[in-house]
C-alpha positions, 0 to 999 in steps of 0.5 A: 724439600719436605711438603705437606698435603692436606685433605679430609679423605682419600678414595680412588674415584674422586676428582679432587683425590685423583688430582691430589695424588697425581700432584703429590706423586709428581712432586715426589718424582722430582725428589721431594718428601711427601707427608699427607694429613688425612682422616681416612685413606681408601685404597693402596698407599704410594710407596714413600709417602708418610701418611699421617692419620689425624686422630680427631672425632666429632658427631658432626662433619663440620666439627670434625673438619674444624678439629682436623685443621687445628690438629694439623696446625699443632702437628706442623708447629712440632714438625715443620715442613717447607710448604703446606698444600691443602685440597680442602679449606682450612687455616695455615695453608701456603697453597690451596687447590680450589677444587670446591666451589665457593661455599659462601655463594652457595649458602647465600643463593641456594639456602634459606637465609636461616641456614646462616644462623647455624653452627655448620654454616659458621664453621665452614664459612670460617674455614673458607675465610681463613684462605680467602680473607684479604689479610690471608697469605694463601696462594690459590690454584684455581681450576675453574675461572667461573668461581673467582668472582664469587670469592672476590665478591664475598671476601675481597680477595686480591686478584693477584693471589689467584692462579688459573690452571689448565685442565688435567685430563689423563692421557688414557682418556684419549681415543686410541687407534683401536677405539672402534674395537673397544666400542664393539667389545664393550657393547657385545659384553653388555648385549647392546645392538648397533642401533641401541643408544648408550648414555653414560652418567659418570661421577660420585654424588648422583644428586649433584650430578643431576641424575634425577634430571637425567631420569626425567629426560629419559622418561620423556623421550618419544617411545621409539627412542626410549625403547632403544636407550640404555643409561649406565650410571658409573660412580660411588653413591647410594643408588637406592633413591634413584632406583626408586625414581627409575622404577616409578618412571617405568625405567627399571629395565633401561637404567643400570648402576655399575658402581665405581669402576677403574675401566671408565675409558672403555665406556667412553669409547663404547657410548653414544652420549655423555649426559651430565646435567649437574646442579653445580660443579666447579669443573666437571672433569668428566666433560673433558674426558668425554671430549678427548674420547670423542663422545658427544656431551649434553651438560649444563652451564653450571659446570666450570668446564662446560665452556669447553664443550661450547668452544669445541662444538662437541655437544649441547650446553643447557643454559641457566636458569635450568628448565627440565623441558630444555634438557628433555628436548636436547636429549631427544634431539641429540639421540634422534640425530646420528649425523649430528652426533658424528659431527660433535665427535669429530669436532671433539677429537679435533679440538683435543689435538691442539687445546691444552687440556692435559697439563694441570698437574705439571703446572701445579707442581711447578707453582708449588715448587716455585713458592718453595724456592721463593723463601720462608713460610709466612 
């Protein structure tokens, strides 16, 4: 069969992009043709993919997204496929991989009411409605159970159209037998002593991930802990606003920006704590990557995967509504308690042995191919 995958941009370090690539490669491995519609592709292209760059331009991002959907629909009318799978919201999809949270919910709870009078709102709301409206036929692959009630509330989407997937953590994130040696080598590389406390914040989009909250919590540590603490920030984003914040807080020597990297697992094995106080996140895959690596986690309950940290007793989850003082106290408490961190690590590794944290991509492929076998496109 011929499958079309649609996403606005591909780059190697985005969670949505990694999910797209693993699902598309798995479909290809089962013998199916892969066509990809995208505006931009960064990095190596897989052999055998037909990558169609969509030639639309616009000054505003929302107009470009709207034109993308219209161009793809027109091209598919000329060159039909068996199924269309989307990783961004647009019309004409048979299957939508719901990596992004509900736009309408965010517009109504996090924005001024005047925002809903603008063209940007109207455009993105229409793209979301094309998938979730009651009359739409798109099947929806959910990766966070927390978002489904929002879509049902705002659009009246039938519950039968939602299909919850398990997480899909890569096996290379699991702690190997030589994890202690990897830890020692990384800490030696960066000049960290045994009693230094290494914190990680990982993810593209530093504002959304709560880096500003993290810096405030680091600055609020008792002096004895702050002198031992080092924060490594890994991800693709503009670091300058946060470097300025760190400087104003007196943390310039305590914060290191490492950019996007391909060797994240060794940092997970070498660190003492993952801190992820995100403002809003559909899943938060890095939480589970830390969990299967045995790294204690400090996060917020606005992340879709935060409940796994609670279930595994693998760290601390800050409840909503968020209070900076709660994060400050939790960070200080976890850093001051090595025995507690050891328990969190042991709990995480035990949980990762029996919980299904790995099969997202295989389950997604099964669903996509089963919809293909079910009949003609609607």
